[in-house]
C-alpha positions in Angstrom: -17.9 4.1 18.3 -17.2 1.4 21.1 -15.0 2.9 24.1 -12.3 0.6 23.3 -11.7 1.9 19.8 -12.3 5.6 20.9 -9.6 5.2 23.1 -7.5 3.5 20.4 -8.1 7.0 18.1 -7.6 9.3 21.0 -4.2 8.1 22.4 -2.2 8.2 18.9 -3.8 12.0 18.6 -2.7 12.7 22.0 1.0 11.6 21.1 1.0 13.4 17.7 -0.1 16.6 19.7 2.5 16.2 22.2 5.1 15.7 19.5 4.2 18.4 17.1 3.6 20.7 20.0 6.2 23.1 21.1 6.8 22.4 24.9 7.5 25.5 26.9 11.0 24.4 27.3 11.9 23.7 23.8 14.3 26.3 22.6 17.9 26.3 21.1 19.3 26.7 24.5 17.4 26.2 27.9 18.2 25.8 31.6 22.0 24.6 31.6 21.9 22.8 28.4 22.1 24.3 24.8 22.9 22.8 21.2 25.6 24.6 19.6 25.0 22.9 16.1 22.7 19.9 14.6 22.2 18.5 11.1 20.8 15.6 9.4 21.9 14.3 5.9 20.6 11.3 3.6 23.1 8.6 3.1 20.8 6.7 0.8 20.2 3.7 0.7 21.9 2.8 4.2 19.8 5.8 5.8 19.9 9.2 7.0 22.4 10.5 9.8 21.9 12.9 12.7 24.7 15.0 13.9 24.5 17.0 17.3 26.9 19.1 19.5 25.6 20.1 23.0 27.1 21.6 26.2 25.9 21.7 29.7 27.0 22.9 33.0 26.5 19.1 34.3 27.4 16.0 32.4 25.0 15.1 29.7 23.7 11.6 30.3 21.5 10.9 27.1 20.4 12.3 23.9 17.8 10.8 21.6 16.1 11.9 18.2 12.4 12.0 18.5 11.0 11.5 15.2 7.6 11.7 13.2 8.0 9.4 9.9 5.5 10.5 7.3 2.1 9.9 8.3 2.8 7.3 10.8 0.5 8.2 13.9 2.8 6.9 16.5 6.2 8.6 17.2 9.3 6.7 17.1 13.0 7.6 18.5 16.5 6.3 18.6 19.4 7.1 20.8 22.4 9.4 19.6 25.9 7.9 20.6 28.4 10.1 22.2 30.8 10.1 25.1 29.3 11.8 28.2 30.7 14.9 29.5 29.6 18.6 29.6 30.7 19.2 25.8 29.6 16.5 23.4 29.6 15.8 20.1 27.2 12.6 19.0 25.9 11.0 15.9 23.2 8.4 14.9 22.8 6.6 11.5 19.2 5.9 11.2 19.3 2.4 9.2 16.5 2.4 6.3 18.2 -0.7 4.4 16.8 -3.7 6.4 13.1 -5.2 6.4 12.4 -4.0 9.6 13.6 -0.6 9.3 12.6 0.4 5.9 11.6 3.8 5.2 10.7 4.7 1.7 12.9 7.5 -0.2 10.7 10.6 -0.3 9.7 10.3 3.2 9.0 13.7 5.3 10.7 13.3 8.5 9.9 16.0 11.3 12.1 15.4 14.3 13.8 17.1 17.4 16.6 16.2 19.7 15.8 15.3 23.6 18.8 16.1 25.9 19.1 15.1 29.7 21.9 15.9 32.1 23.0 14.7 35.4 21.2 17.3 37.1 17.7 15.9 35.7 17.7 19.2 33.3 16.1 18.5 29.6 15.9 20.2 26.6 13.7 19.4 23.6 14.7 21.4 20.5 12.5 23.3 18.2 10.9 20.5 15.8 12.3 20.5 12.4 11.5 18.8 8.9 13.7 16.8 6.8 12.7 14.8 3.4 14.8 11.7 3.1 15.9 11.6 -0.5 17.4 9.2 -2.5 21.1 10.8 -2.8 22.1 9.7 -5.9 19.6 12.5 -8.1 19.0 16.0 -7.5 15.4 16.5 -6.9 12.7 18.9 -7.7 9.0 19.3 -6.5 5.7 20.2 -7.6 2.8 20.4 -5.3 -1.0 20.8 -5.2 -3.5 20.7 -2.7 -2.3 17.7 -0.5 -0.1 16.0 -3.3 3.7 16.5 -3.6 5.4 14.5 -6.3 9.3 14.7 -6.3 11.3 14.0 -9.4 14.8 14.4 -11.0 15.7 15.0 -14.8 14.0 16.9 -17.6 10.6 15.5 -16.7 8.2 17.8 -15.2 5.6 17.3 -17.7 5.2 13.6 -16.7 5.3 14.6 -13.0 2.3 16.9 -13.6 0.4 14.3 -15.6 0.8 11.8 -12.3 -0.2 14.8 -10.2 -3.1 15.3 -12.1 -4.1 11.7 -12.0 -3.7 11.4 -8.1 -6.1 14.5 -7.5 -8.6 13.1 -9.9 -8.4 9.7 -7.8 -8.6 11.6 -4.3 -11.4 13.5 -5.4 -13.3 10.6 -7.1 -12.4 7.7 -4.4 -12.0 10.0 -1.0 -16.0 10.6 -0.8 -16.6 6.9 -1.9 -14.5 5.4 0.9 -15.3 8.1 3.5 -11.4 8.6 3.4 -9.3 11.8 4.6 -8.3 13.5 1.2 -6.6 16.3 3.3 -3.8 14.5 4.5 -0.7 14.9 2.8 0.5 12.3 0.1 4.1 12.5 -1.1 4.9 10.6 -4.4 8.5 10.0 -5.4 8.8 9.1 -9.3 11.9 7.2 -10.6 12.5 7.5 -14.7 13.6 4.1 -15.2 13.5 0.3 -13.5 17.2 0.4 -12.7 17.1 3.6 -11.1 14.0 2.4 -8.8 15.3 -0.8 -8.0 17.5 0.3 -5.6 14.7 2.4 -3.5 12.3 -0.6 -3.1 12.6 -2.7 0.3 15.1 -5.2 0.6 13.8 -8.3 -1.2 15.7 -11.6 -2.4 18.1 -11.8 -5.4 15.6 -13.9 -7.6 12.8 -11.3 -6.9 14.9 -8.4 -7.7 16.2 -10.0 -11.0 12.8 -11.5 -12.4 10.2 -9.0 -11.5 9.4 -5.5 -12.7 7.7 -3.0 -10.2 5.9 0.0 -11.5 4.7 1.5 -8.4 4.4 0.5 -4.5 2.3 2.3 -1.6 3.6 2.6 1.7 0.3 3.6 3.4 1.2 4.3 6.9 3.5 6.6 5.7 1.4 8.3 2.9 4.1 7.3 0.4 4.0 6.1 -3.1 7.0 5.2 -5.4 6.2 5.1 -9.1 8.0 4.2 -12.3 6.9 7.5 -14.0 8.2 6.2 -17.6 5.8 3.1 -17.6 2.9 3.3 -20.2 0.3 2.6 -17.5 2.0 5.4 -15.3 -1.3 7.1 -14.7 -3.0 3.8 -13.6 -0.6 2.7 -11.2 -0.3 5.8 -9.5 -4.1 5.9 -9.2 -4.1 2.1 -8.0 -1.6 3.0 -5.5 -3.4 6.1 -4.0 -6.5 4.1 -3.6 -4.6 1.9 -1.4 -3.7 4.6 1.0 -7.3 6.1 1.0 -8.6 2.3 1.9 -5.9 2.3 4.6 -7.2 5.9 6.0 -10.9 4.8 5.8 -10.2 1.6 7.9 -7.2 2.4 10.3 -8.9 1.4 13.3 -10.2 -2.2 11.8 -9.2 -5.0 13.7 -8.3 -6.9 10.7 -6.4 -6.3 7.6 -8.5 -5.5 4.8 -8.8 -8.9 2.5 -7.3 -8.7 -0.7 -10.6 -9.3 -2.5 -11.6 -5.9 -1.0 -8.7 -4.0 -1.0 -7.4 -4.8 -4.5 -10.8 -4.8 -6.0 -11.3 -1.2 -4.7 -7.8 -0.1 -5.9 -8.6 -1.3 -9.3 -12.1 0.5 -9.2 -10.4 3.7 -8.3 -7.9 3.2 -11.2 -8.4 5.9 -13.9 -6.5 4.1 -16.5 -7.0 0.3 -16.6 -5.8 -2.2 -18.6 -7.6 -5.4 -20.0 -5.6 -8.6 -18.5 -7.8 -9.1 -15.4 -10.7 -9.6 -17.6 -9.1 -12.2 -19.6 -7.9 -14.0 -16.6 -11.5 -14.1 -15.2 -12.8 -15.5 -18.4 -10.5 -18.5 -18.4 -11.3 -19.0 -14.7 -15.1 -19.1 -15.4 -14.5 -21.1 -18.4 -12.2 -23.6 -16.6 -14.0 -23.8 -13.1 -10.9 -22.3 -11.6 -12.7 -19.1 -9.5 -11.4 -18.8 -5.9 -13.9 -18.9 -3.1 -14.0 -15.3 -1.8 -14.0 -16.5 1.8 -10.2 -17.7 1.1 -9.0 -14.5 -0.7 -8.0 -12.8 2.9 -4.7 -12.9 1.1 -3.0 -13.7 -2.2 -2.9 -17.2 -3.2 0.3 -19.0 -3.4 0.6 -20.0 -7.0 1.3 -17.8 -10.1 -1.7 -18.7 -11.7 -4.3 -18.0 -8.8 -2.6 -14.7 -8.3 -3.9 -13.2 -11.6 -7.3 -15.2 -11.0 -7.3 -13.5 -7.8 -7.0 -9.9 -9.4 -9.4 -10.5 -11.9 -12.0 -11.6 -9.4 -11.4 -8.6 -7.1 -12.2 -6.0 -9.5 -15.5 -7.8 -10.8 -16.6 -8.4 -7.2 -16.0 -4.6 -6.2 -17.6 -3.4 -9.6 -20.8 -5.9 -9.0 -21.3 -4.5 -5.4 -20.9 -0.8 -6.4 -22.8 -1.2 -9.5 -25.7 -3.1 -7.6 -26.0 -1.5 -4.3 -24.5 2.2 -5.1 -21.4 3.9 -3.4 -23.1 4.6 -0.3 -23.3 1.2 0.9 -19.5 0.9 0.0 -18.7 4.1 2.1 -20.9 2.4 5.0 -19.2 -1.1 4.6 -15.9 1.1 5.0 -17.2 2.6 8.3 -18.3 -0.4 9.5 -14.9 -2.3 9.2 -13.4 0.8 10.7 -15.6 0.3 13.8 -14.1 -3.0 14.3 -16.6 -5.4 13.0 -15.3 -8.4 11.3 -15.7 -8.6 7.7 -18.9 -10.8 7.9 -20.3 -8.8 10.6 -19.9 -5.5 8.4 -21.3 -7.1 5.3 -24.3 -8.3 6.9 -24.9 -5.0 8.7 -24.8 -2.9 5.4 -25.7 -5.4 2.6 -27.6 -7.9 4.4 -25.5 -11.2 3.7 -22.2 -12.5 4.3 -18.9 -13.7 2.3 -20.3 -17.0 1.2 -23.7 -15.4 0.2 -21.8 -12.7 -1.8 -19.5 -15.2 -3.6 -22.7 -17.2 -4.6 -24.6 -14.2 -5.8 -21.6 -13.1 -7.7 -21.1 -16.2 -9.5 -24.7 -16.1 -10.7 -24.2 -12.5 -12.0 -21.0 -13.3 -14.0 -22.5 -16.7 -15.2 -20.1 -19.2 -13.5 -21.2 -22.2 -12.0 -21.8 -22.4 -8.3 -19.1 -23.3 -6.0 -19.1 -27.1 -4.7 -16.8 -27.4 -2.0 -15.3 -31.2 -1.2 -14.3 -31.9 2.2 -10.7 -32.2 1.5 -9.0 -29.0 0.2 -7.0 -30.7 -3.0 -5.9 -28.0 -5.5 -5.6 -29.4 -9.1 -2.4 -29.9 -10.8 -1.6 -26.3 -12.3 -2.1 -26.2 -16.1 -1.3 -23.5 -18.8 -3.6 -20.5 -19.2 -3.0 -17.7 -21.4 -0.3 -17.7 -23.9 1.7 -14.6 -23.9 3.7 -13.2 -27.0 7.5 -13.8 -26.5 9.3 -11.4 -24.3 6.9 -9.6 -23.1 5.3 -9.2 -19.2 2.2 -7.2 -20.6 -0.7 -9.4 -22.0 -1.3 -8.9 -25.9 -4.7 -8.6 -27.3 -3.6 -11.2 -29.7 -2.2 -13.7 -27.4 -4.1 -16.8 -27.9 -5.4 -19.3 -25.2 -4.1 -22.5 -24.5 -6.7 -25.4 -25.0 -6.5 -27.6 -21.8 -8.5 -30.0 -20.3 -10.9 -28.5 -17.6 -9.6 -29.3 -13.8 -11.6 -30.5 -11.0 -13.0 -27.7 -9.0 -10.5 -26.5 -6.0 -12.1 -27.3 -3.0 -11.1 -24.6 -0.5 -14.3 -23.2 0.8 -17.9 -23.8 2.8 -20.7 -24.2 0.5 -22.6 -20.9 -0.5 -26.4 -20.7 0.0 -28.4 -19.9 -3.0 -29.0 -16.4 -3.5 -32.6 -15.3 -3.2 -33.9 -13.9 -6.5 -34.7 -10.4 -5.2 -31.2 -9.5 -4.2 -28.9 -10.4 -7.3 -25.9 -8.7 -8.2 -25.4 -6.7 -11.4 -22.2 -7.8 -13.5 -19.7 -5.8 -14.2 -19.9 -3.3 -17.2 -17.3 -1.8 -19.4 -13.8 -2.6 -20.0 -11.5 -4.5 -17.3 -9.7 -2.4 -14.7 -6.3 -3.9 -14.7 -2.6 -3.1 -14.3 -0.4 -6.3 -16.1 2.8 -4.9 -14.2 3.6 -5.4 -10.5 2.4 -2.7 -7.8 2.4 -3.2 -4.0 0.0 -2.3 -1.0 -1.0 -3.5 2.3 -1.4 -2.9 5.7 2.3 -1.5 5.9 4.0 -2.6 2.6 1.7 -4.0 -0.2 3.5 -6.6 -2.3 0.5 -7.5 -4.3 1.5 -6.5 -7.9 4.8 -8.3 -7.7 2.9 -11.4 -7.0 1.2 -10.5 -10.6 4.2 -10.4 -12.2 5.4 -13.7 -10.9 1.9 -15.2 -12.2 2.8 -13.2 -15.9 6.5 -14.6 -15.7 5.1 -18.2 -14.7 2.9 -18.3 -18.0 5.3 -16.9 -20.2 8.2 -19.6 -19.2 5.3 -22.1 -19.5 4.7 -21.3 -23.1 8.2 -21.4 -23.8 8.6 -24.6 -22.6 6.0 -26.0 -24.7 
């Protein structure tokens, strides 16, 4: 590992050590400063409120709350408001209801107060732990190994089911990705969409009204929100856990993991997949709508292309693992974690870059080669798959809409013809898919929200026919 990346790795560890280690001056009373009382309570969804009372023989100048939020590697802090004096009462509302300050419910907060007076004396209180729960409900917890699931109501059996799915995914995907499976993961399980809606990150009114979210991973915090009542809840939590593992395996990467790899791995790790992505992929192949891998660094902008992107992602990753084995995928994660670009990592491990991967994968699935044009002109969106009325989940008996074949989407550089000795094996078995929205990304993964936008677009288009 290069010196620069070693430095990037050691600095957060050193800060974390200084944070969690109890300094020699840390106590409930030290020097001329003492804390007479302190507390923290959840005021969900606004945030959580700290209160502290302190005294000193000199006027107290500042009080800060030092926090470790979930599994984040860097501490954060905020100032407590109070009137200066030798006996003070202060409080701080740590807001969580904005996009910038959002913290998912169920996050473990480790904190201490740092108090300084006019004489230069400083007191750091003993670190304490607080779980920022959704205060609308009375929460229970079950834990095993590194996983804790918070739930409310008489649904312990469902919580145990998701706990088992999480552990199964960790045991399967942790070694494949070379990711840490010992670091804690906390899962907050909601019983219905209405309850879960208010816990999600702030979004537009339109999105809140039109989308159904079954799960969302917050990888830096090690938190997952999941709709436990969903039919595919096991697959949902399995998919989101894999996103956290991908983040851990590549946390030193220079660039965000591209969608085709991140979502493809999440679906490869899905222990209870659906079928909608295979259908989307088949449609894209038949209508020459495949998207070049080199442009799948983030989700496409149209609902139709979003669904196709998921189908491509799960097919590409499965073909790579089937053809070259799990060890190669683990080596790829390690190469990305060393700071190599996506193409450099692929060449180092597999011997080819994204363009050639795209060409070989198309051969493996029987798709025509991509022929780029000099102008990136997208065809007019066309109807794809007919969904049954009032259903967000594609149904087996749904019929495809017959449409003319569009011109190829011109968004890539030409892919070289793959050598005959290095072909990919097409993915086998059923489709890995979750037809309801879920989210994951470097900080907040919103990919499954985009999936449902696509499904809604298809449904609305069919009803207009």
